[in-house]
DSSP file (Angstrom, degrees, kcal/mol; ACC not computed):
  #  RESIDUE AA STRUCTURE BP1 BP2  ACC     N-H-->O    O-->H-N    N-H-->O    O-->H-N    TCO  KAPPA ALPHA  PHI   PSI    X-CA   Y-CA   Z-CA
    1    1 A M              0   0    0      0, 0.0     2,-1.0     0, 0.0     5,-0.1   0.000 360.0 360.0 360.0 164.1    0.0    0.0    0.0
    2    2 A F        +     0   0    0      4,-0.1     0, 0.0     3,-0.0     0, 0.0  -0.753 360.0 171.5 -90.7 103.2    0.9    3.6   -0.3
    3    3 A S     >  -     0   0    0     -2,-1.0     4,-2.4     1,-0.1     5,-0.2  -0.705  47.4-109.9-100.9 163.7    1.9    5.1    3.0
    4    4 A P  H  > S+     0   0    0      0, 0.0     4,-2.0     0, 0.0     5,-0.1   0.807 119.7  55.0 -64.1 -28.0    3.3    8.6    3.2
    5    5 A E  H  > S+     0   0    0      2,-0.2     4,-1.8     1,-0.2     5,-0.2   0.928 110.4  43.1 -68.4 -44.6    6.7    7.1    4.1
    6    6 A N  H  > S+     0   0    0      2,-0.2     4,-2.6     1,-0.2    -1,-0.2   0.899 113.4  52.3 -62.9 -41.8    6.8    4.9    1.0
    7    7 A L  H  X S+     0   0    0     -4,-2.4     4,-2.5     1,-0.2    -1,-0.2   0.877 107.8  52.7 -66.3 -38.6    5.6    7.7   -1.1
    8    8 A G  H  X S+     0   0    0     -4,-2.0     4,-1.6    -5,-0.2    -1,-0.2   0.865 110.6  47.0 -62.5 -38.1    8.4   10.0    0.3
    9    9 A R  H  X S+     0   0    0     -4,-1.8     4,-2.6     2,-0.2     5,-0.3   0.933 110.5  52.1 -67.5 -48.0   11.0    7.4   -0.6
   10   10 A A  H  X S+     0   0    0     -4,-2.6     4,-2.7     1,-0.2     5,-0.2   0.946 110.1  48.4 -56.1 -48.5    9.7    6.9   -4.1
   11   11 A L  H  X S+     0   0    0     -4,-2.5     4,-2.4     1,-0.2    -1,-0.2   0.859 111.3  51.4 -63.9 -32.8    9.7   10.7   -4.7
   12   12 A L  H  X S+     0   0    0     -4,-1.6     4,-2.1     2,-0.2    -1,-0.2   0.892 111.2  45.6 -65.3 -37.8   13.2   10.9   -3.5
   13   13 A V  H  X S+     0   0    0     -4,-2.6     4,-2.0     2,-0.2    -2,-0.2   0.874 113.9  48.8 -72.6 -35.0   14.4    8.1   -5.7
   14   14 A L  H  X S+     0   0    0     -4,-2.7     4,-2.4    -5,-0.3    -2,-0.2   0.921 112.2  49.4 -73.2 -40.7   12.6    9.6   -8.7
   15   15 A G  H  X S+     0   0    0     -4,-2.4     4,-1.9    -5,-0.2    -2,-0.2   0.883 110.9  50.4 -60.9 -39.2   14.1   13.0   -8.0
   16   16 A G  H  X S+     0   0    0     -4,-2.1     4,-2.3     2,-0.2    -2,-0.2   0.860 110.4  49.9 -67.7 -36.6   17.6   11.5   -7.7
   17   17 A T  H  X S+     0   0    0     -4,-2.0     4,-2.2     2,-0.2    -2,-0.2   0.910 110.6  47.8 -69.8 -40.2   17.2    9.7  -11.0
   18   18 A I  H  X S+     0   0    0     -4,-2.4     4,-2.1     2,-0.2    -2,-0.2   0.892 111.2  52.6 -66.4 -37.0   16.0   12.8  -12.8
   19   19 A F  H  X S+     0   0    0     -4,-1.9     4,-2.0     2,-0.2    -2,-0.2   0.929 112.6  44.7 -59.6 -50.5   19.0   14.7  -11.2
   20   20 A L  H  X S+     0   0    0     -4,-2.3     4,-2.3     1,-0.2    -2,-0.2   0.883 109.9  54.0 -68.6 -38.0   21.5   12.1  -12.4
   21   21 A A  H  X S+     0   0    0     -4,-2.2     4,-2.4     1,-0.2    -1,-0.2   0.906 109.1  50.4 -62.7 -41.5   19.9   11.9  -15.9
   22   22 A G  H  X S+     0   0    0     -4,-2.1     4,-2.2     1,-0.2    -2,-0.2   0.911 109.2  50.7 -62.9 -42.5   20.3   15.7  -16.1
   23   23 A L  H  X S+     0   0    0     -4,-2.0     4,-2.3     2,-0.2    -2,-0.2   0.876 110.1  49.5 -55.8 -43.4   23.9   15.5  -15.1
   24   24 A V  H  X S+     0   0    0     -4,-2.3     4,-3.1     2,-0.2     5,-0.2   0.940 111.1  49.0 -63.1 -44.2   24.6   12.8  -17.7
   25   25 A F  H  X S+     0   0    0     -4,-2.4     4,-2.0     1,-0.2    -2,-0.2   0.884 110.9  51.0 -66.1 -36.3   22.9   14.9  -20.5
   26   26 A L  H  X S+     0   0    0     -4,-2.2     4,-1.6     2,-0.2    -1,-0.2   0.905 112.6  44.3 -61.3 -43.2   24.9   17.9  -19.5
   27   27 A F  H  X S+     0   0    0     -4,-2.3     4,-1.5     2,-0.2    -2,-0.2   0.924 114.2  51.5 -70.0 -42.7   28.2   15.9  -19.6
   28   28 A L  H  <>S+     0   0    0     -4,-3.1     5,-2.2     1,-0.2     4,-0.4   0.874 108.6  50.8 -59.9 -39.9   27.1   14.2  -23.0
   29   29 A G  H ><5S+     0   0    0     -4,-2.0     3,-1.1    -5,-0.2    -1,-0.2   0.901 106.8  53.8 -65.7 -40.0   26.4   17.5  -24.5
   30   30 A R  H 3<5S+     0   0    0     -4,-1.6    -1,-0.2     1,-0.2    -2,-0.2   0.818 108.5  49.1 -68.0 -32.8   29.7   18.9  -23.5
   31   31 A I  T 3<5S-     0   0    0     -4,-1.5    -1,-0.2     2,-0.1    -2,-0.2   0.436 124.7 -98.4 -87.9   4.5   31.7   16.0  -25.2
   32   32 A G  T X 5S+     0   0    0     -3,-1.1     3,-1.6    -4,-0.4     2,-0.4   0.502  71.3 145.7  97.9  -0.2   29.7   16.4  -28.5
   33   33 A L  T 3 < +     0   0    0     -5,-2.2    -1,-0.3     1,-0.2    -2,-0.1  -0.618  67.6  40.6 -70.6 130.8   27.0   13.8  -28.2
   34   34 A G  T 3  S+     0   0    0     -2,-0.4    -1,-0.2    18,-0.0    21,-0.1   0.287 102.6  69.8 109.9  -6.4   24.0   15.1  -29.9
   35   35 A R    <   +     0   0    0     -3,-1.6    -2,-0.1    17,-0.1     3,-0.1  -0.238  69.3 140.7-130.5  40.3   25.8   16.8  -32.8
   36   36 A L    >   -     0   0    0      1,-0.1     3,-2.2     2,-0.0    18,-0.2  -0.466  65.8 -89.7 -85.1 154.5   26.9   13.7  -34.7
   37   37 A P  T 3  S+     0   0    0      0, 0.0    -1,-0.1     0, 0.0     3,-0.1  -0.402 117.9  39.9 -57.9 138.7   26.9   13.2  -38.4
   38   38 A G  T 3  S+     0   0    0      1,-0.4    15,-0.3    16,-0.1     2,-0.3   0.119  82.5 121.3 101.3 -23.8   23.4   11.8  -39.2
   39   39 A D    <   -     0   0    0     -3,-2.2     2,-0.5    14,-0.2    -1,-0.4  -0.648  61.2-133.2 -79.2 135.2   21.5   14.0  -36.8
   40   40 A I  E     -A   51   0A   0     11,-2.6    11,-3.9    -2,-0.3     2,-0.4  -0.771  25.1-179.8-100.8 123.8   19.0   16.0  -38.6
   41   41 A I  E     -A   50   0A   0     -2,-0.5     2,-0.5     9,-0.2     9,-0.2  -0.991   4.3-171.8-124.1 122.9   18.6   19.8  -37.9
   42   42 A I  E     -A   49   0A   0      7,-2.7     7,-2.3    -2,-0.4     2,-0.5  -0.959   6.0-172.0-109.9 117.0   16.0   21.8  -39.8
   43   43 A K  E     +A   48   0A   0     -2,-0.5     5,-0.2     5,-0.2     2,-0.2  -0.948  10.5 164.7-120.2 128.5   16.1   25.5  -39.3
   44   44 A R        -     0   0    0      3,-3.2    -2,-0.0    -2,-0.5     0, 0.0  -0.415  54.9 -77.5-114.6-169.3   13.5   27.8  -40.6
   45   45 A E  S    S+     0   0    0      1,-0.2     3,-0.0    -2,-0.2    -2,-0.0   0.963 124.6   1.6 -64.4 -52.2   12.7   31.4  -39.8
   46   46 A S  S    S+     0   0    0      1,-0.0     2,-0.4    -3,-0.0    -1,-0.2   0.135 123.6  72.6-117.8  21.8   11.0   30.9  -36.6
   47   47 A L        -     0   0    0      2,-0.0    -3,-3.2     0, 0.0     2,-0.4  -0.997  47.4-174.9-142.9 128.8   11.3   27.1  -36.2
   48   48 A T  E     -A   43   0A   0     -2,-0.4     2,-0.4    -5,-0.2    -5,-0.2  -0.997   8.8-171.1-122.6 130.2   14.2   24.8  -35.4
   49   49 A I  E     -A   42   0A   0     -7,-2.3    -7,-2.7    -2,-0.4     2,-0.5  -0.991   2.8-169.4-120.8 125.9   13.5   20.9  -35.5
   50   50 A Y  E     -A   41   0A   0     -2,-0.4    -9,-0.2    -9,-0.2    -2,-0.0  -0.980   8.9-178.4-122.6 125.6   16.2   18.6  -34.2
   51   51 A I  E     -A   40   0A   0    -11,-3.9   -11,-2.6    -2,-0.5     2,-1.8  -0.924  11.6-161.0-122.1 104.3   16.1   14.9  -34.8
   52   52 A P     >  +     0   0    0      0, 0.0     4,-2.4     0, 0.0     5,-0.2  -0.460  31.2 152.1 -81.8  63.5   19.1   13.1  -33.1
   53   53 A I  H  > S+     0   0    0     -2,-1.8     4,-1.9   -15,-0.3   -14,-0.2   0.959  73.6  41.6 -68.4 -49.1   18.8    9.8  -35.1
   54   54 A T  H  > S+     0   0    0     -3,-0.2     4,-2.3     1,-0.2    -1,-0.2   0.858 115.2  52.2 -65.5 -33.9   22.5    8.8  -35.0
   55   55 A T  H  > S+     0   0    0      2,-0.2     4,-2.6     1,-0.2     5,-0.2   0.919 110.4  49.6 -65.8 -42.5   22.7    9.8  -31.3
   56   56 A M  H  X S+     0   0    0     -4,-2.4     4,-1.7     1,-0.2    -2,-0.2   0.874 111.3  47.8 -60.2 -37.8   19.6    7.7  -30.5
   57   57 A I  H  X S+     0   0    0     -4,-1.9     4,-2.1     2,-0.2    -1,-0.2   0.898 112.9  47.6 -73.0 -37.5   21.1    4.7  -32.2
   58   58 A L  H  X S+     0   0    0     -4,-2.3     4,-2.2     1,-0.2     5,-0.2   0.936 113.5  47.9 -71.1 -41.6   24.5    5.0  -30.5
   59   59 A I  H  X S+     0   0    0     -4,-2.6     4,-2.7     1,-0.2     5,-0.2   0.872 111.1  52.8 -67.2 -35.5   22.9    5.4  -27.0
   60   60 A S  H  X S+     0   0    0     -4,-1.7     4,-1.9    -5,-0.2    -1,-0.2   0.880 109.8  46.3 -65.0 -41.8   20.7    2.4  -27.8
   61   61 A I  H  X S+     0   0    0     -4,-2.1     4,-2.2     2,-0.2    -2,-0.2   0.894 114.4  47.8 -66.3 -42.5   23.6    0.2  -28.7
   62   62 A I  H  X S+     0   0    0     -4,-2.2     4,-2.7     2,-0.2    -2,-0.2   0.922 112.9  48.1 -67.4 -42.4   25.6    1.3  -25.6
   63   63 A M  H  X S+     0   0    0     -4,-2.7     4,-2.9    -5,-0.2     5,-0.3   0.919 110.3  53.1 -68.1 -38.2   22.5    0.8  -23.3
   64   64 A T  H  X S+     0   0    0     -4,-1.9     4,-2.5    -5,-0.2    -2,-0.2   0.919 110.8  46.4 -58.0 -45.6   21.9   -2.7  -24.8
   65   65 A L  H  X S+     0   0    0     -4,-2.2     4,-2.3     2,-0.2     5,-0.2   0.940 112.5  49.1 -64.0 -45.2   25.4   -3.7  -24.2
   66   66 A I  H  X S+     0   0    0     -4,-2.7     4,-2.8     1,-0.2    -2,-0.2   0.946 114.1  45.7 -58.0 -48.2   25.4   -2.4  -20.6
   67   67 A F  H  X S+     0   0    0     -4,-2.9     4,-2.6     1,-0.2    -1,-0.2   0.901 112.6  50.5 -68.9 -35.1   22.1   -4.2  -19.7
   68   68 A N  H  X S+     0   0    0     -4,-2.5     4,-0.8    -5,-0.3    -1,-0.2   0.865 112.8  45.6 -69.9 -30.2   23.2   -7.4  -21.3
   69   69 A L  H  < S+     0   0    0     -4,-2.3    -2,-0.2     2,-0.2    -1,-0.2   0.849 112.5  51.7 -67.5 -38.6   26.5   -7.4  -19.4
   70   70 A W  H  < S+     0   0    0     -4,-2.8    -2,-0.2    -5,-0.2    -3,-0.2   0.913 106.8  54.5 -67.9 -39.7   24.6   -6.5  -16.2
   71   71 A R  H  <        0   0    0     -4,-2.6    -1,-0.2     1,-0.3    -2,-0.2   0.784 360.0 360.0 -63.1 -29.2   22.1   -9.5  -16.7
   72   72 A R     <        0   0    0     -4,-0.8    -1,-0.3    -5,-0.2    -2,-0.2   0.477 360.0 360.0 -76.5 360.0   24.9  -12.0  -17.0
């Protein structure tokens, strides 16, 4: 059941996870991930669309390898 204590713990874990994800994205942006060849950027007068296809594929491969090694 949901008690205030369990809900508080869940919120702390969720907040910590979001914080860590933010740090990871800041770090990856500084090393150039997100501006790889194959990422699509469409710029118009008042609109910019960014589609990071290559970045998503690379992150997917890395996460697959990490989870497969972790599961063994």
